[in-house]
PASEKE-524995 format. One record per residue (C-alpha): z, x, y; residue in three letters. Coordinates in steps of 0.1 Angstrom, whole numbers, plus 5000, padded with zeros to 4 digits. Layout:
# residues N
ZXYAla...
This chain:
# residues 363
515550625223Met518750745208Gly520551045194Gly520051145158Ala523751265151Ala525350915148Glu525150735115Thr523750395109Phe527150255100Tyr528650395132Gly526050225153Val526349875137Ile530149895139Arg529949965176Arg527749655178Gln530449435162Gly528849405128Ile531549335101Thr531749555069Arg531049245048Arg527749185067Ser526949555063Phe527249535025His525249215024Lys522549405044Phe522649695018Cys522249444989Ser519249275005Leu517649615012Thr518149724976Ala516549404964Thr513549444987Ser513049794974Leu513049674938Gly516049894929Leu518849824905Gly522349674912Pro523950014917Leu521450104945Ala523249884970Ala526350104968Ser524150414971Gln522550275002Ile525850185017Ala527250535011Asn524150705026Ala524150485057Leu527850545062Glu527750925059Thr524251055067Lys523051095103Pro520050885114Arg516751045107Val514751145138Pro511250975138Val508251055159Ile505650785159Trp502250885171Met499050675177His495450805172Gly492350595169Leu493650245158Glu494149885169Cys497949885168Thr498049635139Cys500449855119Cys502949835147Ser502349465151Glu503149425114Ser506149655115Phe507949465142Ile507749145121Arg509749275092Ser512349035078Ala514149245052His515449455069Pro514849325104Leu512949585125Val515649575152Lys518049715126Asp515549985115Val514650095150Val517950055168Leu520350155140Ser518850305108Met516550565123Ile516450745156Ser513050645169Leu512750915196Asp509150875205Tyr506650585202Asp504250545231Ala503850175223Leu507350055228Ile509250345245Met510450315282Ala509450675291Ala505950765301Ala503851055314Gly505651395316His508951235305Gln507451115273Ala505751445266Glu509051635271Ala510651425244Ile508151555219Leu508951915227Glu512651845226Glu512651685192Ile510351955178Arg512752235189Ala516052055182Lys515251905148Tyr512752155134Lys512052065098Gly514251755100Glu512151485116Tyr509651245101Val506251225117Leu504850875115Ala501150845123Val499250525131Glu495450575134Gly493450885128Asn492051185148Pro488351215157Pro487051565152Leu483651555168Asn483151695203Glu486351895199Gly488351575195Gly487451445229Met487051085216Phe490851045216Cys492851195245Ile496651165245Asp498651315273Gly495751505286Gly495051675252Lys492851585222Pro495051385198Phe494151615169Val495851905188Glu499151705193Lys499051595156Leu498751945143Arg501452075166Ala503951795157Met503151815120Ala503852185119Glu507652135122Asp508051795106Ser509851725073Met507151485061Ala504351275074Ile503850895069Ile500250785073Ala500550425084Trp497750195075Gly494250245062Thr493150415094Cys495550705088Ala495250695050Ser491450665045Trp489750645079Gly489050265080Cys486550115104Val486650425127Gln485350635099Ala482750385086Ala479150515085Lys477650665105Pro481150765120Asn479850915153Pro483351025164Thr484051215132Gly487251005126Ala489151165097Thr492151065075Pro495351255082Ile495351445049Asp492051605057Lys493551755089Val497151835078Ile497152005044Thr500452195043Asn502951905045Lys503851615022Pro502051295033Ile502950945023Ile500050705025Lys500850345032Val497350185033Pro496549835044Gly494949685075Cys497749645083Pro500449735057Pro502949465048Ile505949475072Ala508549495045Glu506749775027Val506849975059Met510549915066Thr511549965030Ala509850305029Leu511850415060Val514950275044Thr514350475012Phe513850805031Ile516950735052Thr519050645022Thr518150904996Phe516951185019Gly513751234999Lys510351084995Leu509750804970Pro507650874939Glu503950874948Leu500850814928Asp498051064926Arg496550934958Gln499850974977Gly500950614978Arg504550494970Pro504450374934Lys507050104941Met504449914961Phe501050044950Tyr501350074912Ser499649744904Gln496549554915Arg496949234935Ile495049074906His497849164881Asp500448944898Lys498148684915Cys499248324909Tyr495448234904Arg495148484876Arg495348214848Pro492248044864His490348384863Phe491248424826Asp490148064819Ala486848104837Gly487747854864Gln486247974897Phe485647844933Val481847814937Glu481847714974Gly484247695002Trp486147375001Asp484647244969Asp486647064943Glu487547384925Ser488847524958Ala491047224962Arg492447274928Lys493347634936Gly490947804912Tyr490148174912Cys488348314943Leu486548604924Tyr483048454928Lys483748424966Met484048794968Gly487848844962Cys488549214957Lys491949154941Gly490949304907Pro490249644923Thr492849654951Thr496349814947Tyr498949664969Asn502049434969Ala500549134987Cys500848904957Ser504548984952Thr506049084986Val503648865006Arg503548825044Trp505448665072Asn508848695055Gly507348625020Gly505748295031Val502148355019Ser499248605015Phe495448575020Pro494648444985Ile497448184987Gln495948075020Ser492648015004Gly490748335012His489748614989Gly491248964992Cys489149205014Phe490449514996Gly491649655029Cys494049905013Ser491350074994Glu489350385004Asp486050315021Gly486349935021Phe484349905053Trp481350085035Asp481349885003Lys479249595014Gly480049245026Ser483549115022Phe482048825004Tyr479949024979Asp481048964943Arg482349254923Leu479849314895Thr481849534872Thr484649284863Ile484349084831Arg486248764828Gln487348594796Phe486248234803Gly488748104777Ile488447734786Glu485047714803Ala483247874773Asn485547794744Ala482747674722Asp480547974729Gln483448214723Ile484348034691Gly480748064678Met480548424689Ala483748504670Ala482448334639Ala479148524642Gly481048844646Ala483048774614Val479848694595Gly478149014607Leu481249214596Ala481149064561Val477449124558Ala477849484570Ala480649544545His478449414517Ala475549634527Ala477749944528Val479249864494Thr475749814479Ala474550144494Ala477450334480Lys476750194445Arg473050294447Leu473950654456Thr476350694427Arg475150864394Lys474050614366Pro476650764342Gly479550714366Arg478450354372Val478450284335Ala481950434331Gln483150204359Glu481849904340Lys
């Protein structure tokens, strides 16, 4: 799908893109990554001087929703990522080659760019029956995964399937579907969970690696901190209603029409780490909660095995500031009264334990 030696800047200049448009692209990319004002010049310098990163994109057990999301990115546009920023040398979903020609590309990239290419994996490998539940190119997918991972620079686990296992690994998991990090243990793995991940999160990650030639800072679970450091609940525009104790009690009730919190309808936003409430979907238009439906928690480990999507979380305590103002006020007053009584009791106990002579001296 393209050579890896040419730079991104060289490609877009050949396509007639002006330098002014190039710098505008760099500024938009820096903004989407949440980087400072100096980052735009760093991105420009990297894209002008560094060769495009070779990328191998493989598919295991999955529904292709990650690819469907990826091709809908708006900042940057996926056509700029695929055709200019990276050298996408193999992707069975969108490449023209097939059969032996496609398989030959894998071996060519593995030999020519040993230790330099990024292996992007969508879906996961099934391990039961020798991996026979997913055959790719006449071989079990797990064999191809291990072979291509061996000489890669790093691995991106696209989506919840590759990151955690998703529906394929849900109990009783007859195929033995397994997350990527349980199979590949000797390479850095970036987990980008979500079913699917947000398009701009995917393209921004590729942009970061291309620009800085390194992996972004990851959390303890291997997710990019720039997108997975906060819960959806933390930046949700319905959060004030949660704090006020204002909840939707039934679909399309009066509270739903007022945009109250969806916690009681099973929203998993308080326990889900993702950028949905800030980056949003479809070019920043909306996200599930804004559209009137609670968060499924699809970017969290084991979400298929944690009960119904509409089961209410039972470990989250809300404030209920407005709905229970009187009760909270009385409780606060009661707490103060108890504190005063407790202080008096402690003071009396101390006096009783002192020696009579010392008490007299104090008087």
